[in-house]
C-alpha positions as CSV (number, residue, x, y, z in Angstrom):
1,X,-50.0,-91.8,-42.2
2,X,-52.7,-89.5,-43.4
3,X,-56.2,-90.9,-42.7
4,X,-58.5,-89.0,-45.1
5,X,-60.2,-89.7,-48.3
6,X,-57.7,-89.8,-51.2
7,X,-60.3,-89.2,-53.8
8,X,-61.4,-86.0,-52.1
9,X,-57.7,-84.9,-51.7
10,X,-57.1,-85.6,-55.4
11,X,-60.2,-83.5,-56.4
12,X,-59.1,-80.6,-54.3
13,X,-55.5,-80.8,-55.8
14,X,-57.0,-81.1,-59.4
15,X,-59.2,-78.0,-58.7
16,X,-56.3,-76.0,-57.5
17,X,-54.3,-76.9,-60.6
18,X,-57.2,-75.8,-62.8
19,X,-57.2,-72.5,-61.0
20,X,-53.5,-72.2,-61.7
21,X,-54.1,-72.8,-65.4
22,X,-56.6,-70.0,-65.4
23,X,-54.3,-67.6,-63.5
24,X,-51.4,-68.5,-65.8
25,X,-53.4,-67.7,-68.9
26,X,-54.6,-64.4,-67.4
27,X,-51.1,-63.4,-66.4
28,X,-49.7,-64.3,-69.8
29,X,-52.4,-62.3,-71.6
30,X,-51.8,-59.3,-69.3
31,X,-48.0,-59.3,-69.7
32,X,-48.1,-59.8,-73.5
33,X,-51.1,-57.8,-74.6
34,X,-51.2,-55.0,-72.0
35,X,-47.5,-54.6,-71.2
36,X,-46.1,-55.7,-74.5
37,X,-43.5,-58.0,-73.0
38,X,-41.7,-60.6,-75.0
39,X,-43.6,-64.0,-75.0
40,X,-40.7,-65.9,-73.5
41,X,-40.1,-63.4,-70.7
42,X,-43.8,-63.3,-69.9
43,X,-44.0,-67.1,-69.9
44,X,-41.0,-67.4,-67.6
45,X,-42.4,-64.9,-65.1
46,X,-45.9,-66.5,-65.3
47,X,-44.4,-69.9,-64.5
48,X,-42.6,-68.5,-61.5
49,X,-45.7,-66.7,-60.2
50,X,-48.1,-69.6,-60.7
51,X,-45.7,-72.2,-59.3
52,X,-45.3,-70.2,-56.0
53,X,-49.0,-69.6,-55.8
54,X,-49.9,-73.2,-56.3
55,X,-47.3,-74.4,-53.9
56,X,-48.8,-72.1,-51.2
57,X,-52.4,-73.1,-52.0
58,X,-51.6,-76.8,-52.0
59,X,-49.7,-76.4,-48.8
60,X,-52.6,-74.5,-47.1
61,X,-55.5,-76.4,-48.5
62,X,-54.7,-79.8,-50.1
63,X,-51.9,-81.0,-47.8
64,X,-52.8,-79.4,-44.5
65,X,-52.7,-81.6,-41.5
66,X,-56.0,-82.2,-39.8
67,X,-56.1,-81.8,-36.0
């Protein structure tokens, strides 16, 4: 029942996902190169961090209800 532009919503969603990709890469690089963590542990924690962040960003920006 949302009455907005689906193309615009898709572009915002896609942009947020690209931001998530960048953050994931940076977090992985930090954990592996600076902290010396195992790659699998770093990846698992990176996935958790980015998934929570993207959920919140999409909830606040992409799928917010217009008043």
